N, C-alpha and C positions, 0 to 999 in steps of 0.2 A: 506492501499498500505507501502511495506517495505521501508523504507530510505535507501538507500544507500550511502549514503556518509560519507566521510571516519570519520565525526565527530562520528556521531553514529556505526561506528565499531569500532573507539576506546575506545568510553565510556562502547560498550560492552565488549570490551575485555579486559580492566582493572576493569569493574567489577564481570567478572568469575574468573580473577588471586584473588583477594581479598576474591573475596569467599569462594575460595579455601583455602585459608589459614585461615580464619575466622572459615571454617566450621570444618577442622582437627584438629587446634588449640582448637577449643571447645568442639571435643568430647576427645581430651585429656586431658583437663583443667576439665571434670566432666561436662560439658555444653554443650550437643548434640543435644539440642533443640536451642544452638544460632546460629548454619549454616544453619538450615532448616527457622528459621524468619529472617535470614537477605536476604538470598538466593530468599525467597518469597519474599521480602521487595525489593531486586533490580531489581526483574524482574520487578513486580508490579509499579514500578515508573519509569522501562523503557519503559513499553509495555505502559501506559498512555503520555508517553513525545511522543510514537512514532505512536501514533493513534493504536494501534494494535487493533483489533476486538478481544472480548474475546474468541472465538471460538481456539484462538493460543495454551489457555489453555490445549487443547484438545491432539495436538501435545507433549506440554511438559510432562502432565501424562503420555502418551502412553513413550515418552521415556525413563521416569521415571518406569513405570513397566516391560521395556526391561531391566533397568538395574538392578534392582532389583530380574526379572528371572534368568537370566543371575548372576549375584553374590552369587546367593542362591546356583545356580547348583556348584557353585567354591566351597561353605562353603560345601555343604552336599557333596560333592567327598572330600574333606579335602585338598584340592587346597590350601585354601584362609583361615587364622581366624582370628578373634578378640580379641586380649585383653577382658578379661572380665569388665577391667574399661570403655570401650568405645564401650563394647553391648549392645546399647539400641534398643530394636525392634527383631523382630521375624525373625530368619536368618538373611539375610541382615541388618545393624543398618540402623534409619534413616535416620542421618547424611552423611551416603553414599547413599542413594537417592536422597536428596537436592543437591549431588556432580552431578549425574545423570541429573536432576531439571537443577543445575546451565550449564551443561554443552550444555544439549538442547537448551537455549538459544542464544547461542553463533550461531545456524544452519543456520539463515538469516540473521546472519550480520557479527560478525566477524567469521565465519566460511563459511558465504555465498560462497566461493570461489569453496569448494566443492561440490556446489550444483550438482546434476547428474553424479558425478565424482564417481560412486560406487568403482568401482576397486581401484582410487585412495583413497578415503576413507580407506577403509578396509585398504593399506599399513600405510597410516596415523594412524588410529585407534591402529593398530597392533604395531607402535614405539609409540607416546604418552603414549597411555593407559595405558600400563608398566611403562613406567615412570611417571606417576603421582602414580601408587601404590608404586612403588621404594622409592618415595617423601616420602606418608605415611606410609612406613616401617619404613624408618630410622627415623622417628618423635614420631614413637610407636603408632598409628594408628594399624596397620595391621600386617598379618604376613603371607610372602610369603611362606608357608609349599611346594610348589608344585615349588618354582621358577616361573621365567615369563612366561615363555612357556605357562604354560595355560591358563594366563591372557593377554598375545597375542594372543591366538586363540580365547578366547570370546572379544576381540575389534577385531578382523578381523571378525567377525560375526556381532558386535552390529554395527558399523559405516552403512554398506550397508542396514541395516535393516532400520535404524533410518534415513538414508540418503531418503531411498524409503517411508518411515513414512513422511517423510517431504514434498516428489512431494506429493505423493495423498493431503496431507489436504490441499496442496498449490492450488490445482488443484479444489477440494472440495470449498473451501474457494472463488477461481476466478469465479466458474458455480454459485455458489449462488450468486454471486456479480453481474454477470451479467444479472441472473433473475428478481434480485429485481431492476436493471436500465431499464430493460423491462417493467415491470410491474408497477414501480412507476413514 
């Protein structure tokens, strides 16, 4: 069961924000692994605190895959580029995948208010996604060669897909929980 207490949401939001900073600064300082370890650490501790089922990781990994694919498309089409000193990974760097994983961990807590609001999610994504990339560009972690419009379109597409993935993963977990109660 997801803990919807304000304290859980606040801790989730703070961990998300701190992780973004640690991940981006780690990458630009030549330690791209730092963000990945930090993100995996906070998510693991948070899920243990919230007593989340380990199947929750399937949702998170799905979101990371979506982010990797969409960022890689922008890289291949020349709309975004990473300075060589932060490029750790094939196409989209590992630290960027960590940021998608980081963001995914908020969808049932700090961003839980977006649940089943696909249109609103698309609009929020179209605004906040590019804002994060602009912040990363100002820090020297990414170059928005094609401006923010391609990134806005990426996030306009990504958030509704992620919200749908969250919905079906939640339904699957609920069905499995109901079945285990009936047989147990």
